[in-house]
Backbone bond lengths (Angstrom), bond angles and torsions (degrees), N, CA, C in turn:
res aa  C-N    CA-C-N  psi(-1)  N-CA   C-N-CA  omega(-1)  CA-C   N-CA-C  phi
1 X - - - 1.452 - - 1.522 110.20 -
2 X 1.324 118.36 -35.42 1.454 120.75 178.75 1.521 111.00 -64.20
3 X 1.329 116.26 -35.64 1.458 120.93 178.79 1.525 110.58 -62.33
4 X 1.342 117.43 -38.97 1.456 121.51 178.58 1.522 109.84 -65.87
5 X 1.343 117.23 -42.33 1.465 120.41 178.89 1.509 111.01 -63.73
6 X 1.329 117.22 -41.25 1.461 120.80 178.98 1.518 109.46 -64.12
7 X 1.317 116.98 -44.20 1.459 120.88 179.46 1.522 110.56 -62.49
8 X 1.324 116.78 -44.36 1.462 120.57 179.75 1.521 110.94 -64.37
9 X 1.321 117.20 -45.55 1.454 120.76 179.40 1.519 111.41 -63.06
10 X 1.324 116.55 -41.27 1.470 120.51 178.51 1.522 110.03 -65.92
11 X 1.326 117.06 -38.97 1.459 121.26 179.35 1.526 110.58 -63.62
12 X 1.311 116.98 -43.59 1.463 120.89 179.08 1.527 110.15 -63.81
13 X 1.317 117.26 -43.83 1.462 120.96 178.89 1.523 110.70 -63.06
14 X 1.330 116.76 -44.49 1.465 120.28 178.51 1.524 111.63 -62.43
15 X 1.328 116.80 -41.62 1.462 120.67 179.73 1.520 110.99 -63.00
16 X 1.329 117.35 -40.54 1.468 120.31 178.51 1.525 110.93 -63.66
17 X 1.324 116.28 -42.25 1.466 120.30 179.36 1.525 110.25 -63.22
18 X 1.320 116.38 -44.92 1.465 120.11 -179.09 1.519 110.59 -63.61
19 X 1.324 117.28 -44.55 1.456 120.18 179.77 1.524 111.60 -63.17
20 X 1.315 117.06 -40.07 1.463 120.33 176.84 1.525 110.83 -63.14
21 X 1.339 116.41 -42.38 1.465 120.59 179.07 1.519 111.53 -63.22
22 X 1.311 116.32 -45.77 1.465 120.13 -178.94 1.517 110.41 -65.31
23 X 1.327 116.90 -41.53 1.460 120.53 178.22 1.526 110.64 -59.91
24 X 1.316 116.19 -44.63 1.458 121.06 178.05 1.526 111.38 -62.29
25 X 1.324 116.87 -44.91 1.463 120.77 179.36 1.526 111.47 -62.96
26 X 1.320 116.91 -39.67 1.463 119.69 179.59 1.530 111.55 -68.54
27 X 1.331 117.32 -36.76 1.467 119.92 175.70 1.523 110.45 -63.31
28 X 1.336 115.32 -42.57 1.459 119.41 179.09 1.532 110.72 -66.32
29 X 1.325 117.09 -38.48 1.465 120.57 179.54 1.524 111.06 -66.22
30 X 1.328 117.25 -34.30 1.464 120.54 178.76 1.523 110.63 -66.45
31 X 1.324 116.45 -34.73 1.460 120.52 -179.17 1.526 112.03 -83.61
32 X 1.324 117.53 -20.99 1.463 121.51 -176.48 1.526 109.91 -90.29
33 X 1.306 113.84 170.48 1.456 118.34 178.17 1.525 109.32 -140.55
34 X 1.328 114.57 159.82 1.453 120.47 173.64 1.514 114.08 64.25
35 X 1.325 115.23 -133.85 1.467 123.03 -175.02 1.526 111.74 -62.36
36 X 1.328 117.11 -39.48 1.471 120.34 -179.10 1.530 110.44 -63.16
37 X 1.325 117.58 -41.21 1.465 120.92 178.86 1.524 110.27 -64.08
38 X 1.321 116.57 -41.10 1.466 120.64 178.86 1.521 110.65 -62.31
39 X 1.339 117.09 -43.00 1.465 120.84 178.81 1.517 111.40 -63.33
40 X 1.329 116.95 -40.26 1.461 120.76 179.48 1.528 110.78 -66.39
41 X 1.326 117.04 -40.15 1.470 120.06 177.61 1.530 110.30 -64.22
42 X 1.319 116.95 -39.79 1.467 120.48 178.15 1.525 111.03 -64.59
43 X 1.339 116.66 -40.66 1.467 119.56 177.56 1.520 110.56 -64.06
44 X 1.340 117.12 -40.72 1.468 120.66 178.05 1.525 110.06 -62.91
45 X 1.333 116.16 -41.99 1.461 120.54 178.70 1.529 110.96 -63.02
46 X 1.324 117.19 -43.43 1.470 121.02 177.73 1.518 111.42 -62.29
47 X 1.330 115.90 -41.31 1.463 120.26 179.66 1.520 110.44 -63.71
48 X 1.327 116.89 -42.87 1.462 120.27 178.20 1.529 111.39 -65.60
49 X 1.311 117.67 -37.45 1.464 121.36 178.25 1.532 109.89 -63.45
50 X 1.327 115.17 -43.01 1.468 119.77 178.71 1.529 110.43 -62.97
51 X 1.329 116.42 -42.18 1.464 120.58 179.21 1.521 110.38 -63.46
52 X 1.319 117.03 -41.22 1.458 120.94 179.24 1.533 110.40 -61.83
53 X 1.324 116.78 -41.48 1.464 120.49 178.37 1.519 111.51 -64.20
54 X 1.339 116.83 -41.76 1.466 120.03 178.13 1.527 111.15 -63.88
55 X 1.335 116.22 -39.54 1.458 119.52 178.51 1.528 111.00 -65.30
56 X 1.325 117.10 -38.84 1.460 119.97 177.39 1.530 110.68 -64.78
57 X 1.326 116.60 -41.43 1.468 120.18 177.41 1.522 110.53 -62.26
58 X 1.330 116.41 -42.32 1.465 120.15 179.62 1.525 110.26 -65.78
59 X 1.322 116.55 -38.73 1.462 120.27 178.80 1.524 110.20 -62.23
60 X 1.314 116.98 -42.30 1.462 121.11 178.74 1.523 110.59 -63.33
61 X 1.345 116.08 -42.37 1.465 120.42 -179.88 1.523 111.33 -65.20
62 X 1.331 116.96 -42.28 1.462 120.44 179.84 1.530 110.14 -65.63
63 X 1.324 116.69 -40.83 1.461 119.95 178.55 1.527 110.56 -63.40
64 X 1.331 116.88 -40.58 1.463 120.47 178.48 1.523 110.49 -63.98
65 X 1.330 116.82 -42.03 1.467 120.40 178.17 1.521 111.24 -64.42
66 X 1.325 116.82 -39.09 1.463 120.52 179.28 1.523 110.53 -65.63
67 X 1.338 116.44 -41.26 1.473 119.55 177.58 1.526 110.59 -63.68
68 X 1.323 116.78 -41.12 1.462 120.35 179.48 1.528 110.47 -63.57
69 X 1.330 116.53 -41.18 1.464 120.06 178.38 1.523 110.75 -65.46
70 X 1.323 117.35 -39.95 1.465 120.80 179.18 1.531 110.53 -64.88
71 X 1.330 116.54 -41.63 1.468 119.50 178.28 1.530 111.08 -65.84
72 X 1.324 116.76 -40.61 1.462 119.80 179.03 1.528 110.52 -64.02
73 X 1.323 116.58 -41.13 1.461 120.72 178.66 1.530 110.30 -64.64
74 X 1.320 115.73 -44.38 1.465 120.36 179.05 1.527 110.74 -60.82
75 X 1.313 116.71 -44.03 1.467 120.68 178.16 1.523 111.08 -61.11
76 X 1.346 116.38 -43.65 1.462 120.24 -178.92 1.521 110.67 -63.62
77 X 1.338 116.23 -42.81 1.468 119.59 -179.64 1.522 110.58 -63.81
78 X 1.339 117.50 -38.30 1.459 119.90 178.31 1.528 111.72 -68.78
79 X 1.315 117.39 -32.55 1.464 120.98 179.44 1.523 112.13 -79.32
80 X 1.324 117.88 -28.75 1.471 122.72 -176.76 1.529 110.49 -131.05
81 X 1.318 118.50 66.07 1.471 119.88 -173.93 1.531 113.63 -64.29
82 X 1.326 117.06 -40.11 1.463 118.20 -177.94 1.520 112.06 -72.07
83 X 1.307 117.00 -32.00 1.465 119.23 174.92 1.531 110.02 -65.64
84 X 1.327 115.64 -40.12 1.460 119.76 178.68 1.527 110.91 -63.79
85 X 1.318 116.68 -41.02 1.469 120.41 177.87 1.527 109.59 -63.35
86 X 1.323 116.65 -43.37 1.471 120.11 179.08 1.515 112.30 -62.86
87 X 1.323 116.78 -42.49 1.464 120.32 178.81 1.525 109.86 -64.66
88 X 1.332 116.83 -43.37 1.466 120.15 178.27 1.518 111.82 -61.32
89 X 1.325 116.63 -41.48 1.466 120.49 178.99 1.527 110.52 -65.44
90 X 1.333 116.54 -40.56 1.461 119.81 179.64 1.520 112.08 -65.28
91 X 1.314 116.28 -43.00 1.468 120.16 178.25 1.521 109.91 -64.60
92 X 1.325 116.95 -41.75 1.466 120.52 177.61 1.514 111.89 -61.73
93 X 1.321 116.61 -41.02 1.466 120.91 178.59 1.526 111.01 -62.85
94 X 1.344 116.05 -45.94 1.468 119.79 179.66 1.526 111.59 -63.82
95 X 1.319 117.32 -41.33 1.459 119.84 177.40 1.521 110.77 -64.02
96 X 1.342 116.97 -38.76 1.456 120.99 176.37 1.521 111.96 -60.63
97 X 1.336 116.49 -41.38 1.467 120.07 177.52 1.527 111.33 -63.83
98 X 1.319 116.51 -42.55 1.459 119.78 179.68 1.525 112.46 -65.02
99 X 1.322 116.72 -41.58 1.459 120.76 179.87 1.524 110.25 -68.23
100 X 1.313 117.73 -38.65 1.462 121.68 -179.05 1.526 111.64 -66.83
101 X 1.327 118.56 -28.64 1.465 121.71 179.74 1.520 111.88 -68.29
102 X 1.278 117.29 -30.90 1.476 120.97 -177.29 1.472 108.03 -78.21
């Protein structure tokens, strides 16, 4: 779970950096003209492409972690079926109490 938090935190930090870079490049491109503006737009496009690739990599990693967690949960439930039933009953009871209070 800590690995997921680190990945998420790193992803958020990377996204902020990329957005700041692109914003800066677009401001510079608005003030520039001709060849310089074209170069700045290309740099912004490259930066966005890189960010998109990082987001896809992060999405793949998160999906892999989610699958691993689902498999671990499934394995645990198969190894401890009565504990799983007890936990489910307890959660259902608590939810019933919360709903009944409203």
